[in-house]
Steps between C-alpha positions, in 0.01 A plus 500: 500500500590850432574705797380850485673771676267745675592856429669674808247661716523866559609537857558839661862586533631503848543875495125529423413299795727711721356818361142375591615393841655845562193681364278286730729576797492867407124513512500305844744765633281782365202366684710470816610862458139618459399308808792643700409849377136456601609363847743805533212741429266332747770507776568866431127582530472298816818682649343835415169407670689372805694834530176697470330298768798544729491879439122504575563320818791730602272803440214347698734420789630858495134635470398272794803617709411857433144436588592349823720774592230760420258297705737497790560871471130571483423281797780675700350836405158396594607394856471767758832580669524287805620691809560309806226575757570780736590375841666665790830358404450597132357856492 
């Protein structure tokens, strides 16, 4: 019988495979970079919000302290001056 040689199959060159692998890896890395950038933005926003809350707490504490001092001063002003009762030893 006659042996028929099959024509060579077109196979991608090794460099083509490498290029496809590298392109695929580049796309993966781009996705990771996009995810990291989104996470960075989220963390920055959370940090700004935390700083704002801390500033609001600080201002509230200062206002509470000032109110307490004002209340104390008002209470002191409302009290009549207390003099010791007059006694023969203390005219």
